[in-house]
N, C-alpha and C positions, 0 to 999 in steps of 0.2 A: 030137108029134102031139097035138093037142087035139081033143076031141069035146065037143059040147054035148048034154046030155040034160036035158030039162025045165028049162031055164034055169040049169043047173049046169055049169060048165066043169070038165072033168077033164083034168089035166095028167099025162102019163105019163113025164115025165123024172125023177120021184122026188124032187123038191125039191133037186136038186143045186145049183141056183143059190142057194138060201137057205142051204144048209150052207156054201157057199164064202163067202158074205157074212158069216156069223157067224164063221168062221175068220179072215177078214181083219180084222174089227172087233176080235176078241180079241187078235190079234197086234199091232194098232196100239195098243190099250190097254196091253198089257204093255210094249211099247217106250216108250210115253209115261211109264208109271209108273216104269220103270227109269231113264229119263233125268231125271225129276223127283227121284228118290231120290239120284242121283249129284250133281245140281246143288244140291240142298237140304242137303247135308252128309253124305252117305254117305261115310265115310272108309275108306281101305284099312286092313286089319288092321295093327297095329303089328308092326314087324320084331323079331326076337329081340334085336338090339342095343338097340333102344329100350326094351324091357321090362327088360333087364339094367341100363340106365342109371338106373332109378328107385332112389333110396336106400331101403334097408330100415330101418324104425324099429327100433332096438335095444331090448332089454328094459331096464327100469329097474333100477338098482343102488342100493341104500340103504346108508347107513352112519350109525351114531349115535355121538355124542360120549358116551363112557362117563360122565364126571363132569359133573354139572350145573354150569352157570355161575351163580355167586352174587355179587350186588353189594349194597353198602350203599345203600339207597334212601330213607333218612330225609329228606335234603334235598329230593329230587325230589317227595316226597309230602307236604310240609308237616308232617312228624312223624307222619302217619297209619300209614305202613308202614316197617318197619326194614330189611327185606331183600326182595330179589327173586331168585328161583331159576328158571332156565330150563333145560329139557332139550330137545335138538333132534336131528333127523336131517336128512341131506342126501340128495339124489337126483341121480344122473347117469346118462347112457346109455353111458358109456365107462369102462372099468375104470381107464385111465390117469389119468382125472380124480380118481377116488376114491383112487388111489395117491398122487397129488400132494397131495390134501387131507390125507391121513394124514401125509405127509412135512412139510408146513408147518403142522400143527395147532397148535404153540405160538404162532406168529405169528397165526394165525386166532383162536385163543381170546383172545389179548390184545386184538385189534381188536374182537372181539365184546363183551368186557367193557367196553371203552370206549364202544361203541355203546349197550349196555344202561344204563350209568351216566348217559348223557346223555338218557335218555328222561324224559318227564313222566308222573307218576302219572295225571293225568286223561285223557291220550291213551291210555295203556296200558289203561285201564279200558273201552275201547270196541273193537268188532270192527274198525272202520276203523283204529284205532291199532295193533292187533296185526298187521293185514294190511300196514300201511305198514312196520312194523318188520321183518316177514318179507322184504319187498322190499328194504329197506335192507340187511338181513343178506346176502341173496343177492348184491346188487350189491357189497358190501364183500368178501365171500369170493371172488367171481369176479375182482374187482380184484387181490387178492393172488395168486391163481393165475395170472392173466395176466401180472403183473409177474415171476413166477417162470418164465415161458415156456410155460404151458399155454394153448394157444389155445382149446380147448374149455373149457366151464365147467360148473358145476352147473346143473341144470334147476330145482331147487326146494329150499327150506329149509322144514322143518316143525317147529313147536313141539309136542313131545309132552307137555310139562308147563310151565306158567307159574304160579308161585305168588308172591304178594305177601303178606307177613305182618309 
């Protein structure tokens, strides 16, 4: 029931129609927002099986070759350097790889000595040359391990000392 008093309309229904309109608009917005989230990429939470299927990165395992590798380097350095000595460590993420590395260490040392002997002094005197040698050493060692049945390989080779004198 509406009364008019001095050109002001007074509505006694308490604004129920406005409240209802606001509730309807809010519900529509919530539904639209939920639909947009779902369509734009809202994914269902991963199941326990999917979480368990992710591989866990294992901790690094380091092993060092106790005796340094020494090669006669006079020919490769045009008489500037007589010897090259290298100490190195290897890194794997599986203990069986380290065990196989230790088992085949004599063959690995032999091949590493041949690799070092074939290097050029000028290349070894640069960062790029030593990085390339590290990559070659890693490839060489992993090739030996693979030939002996080790499917996994070393992850890295580190020179802990490289002396040319």
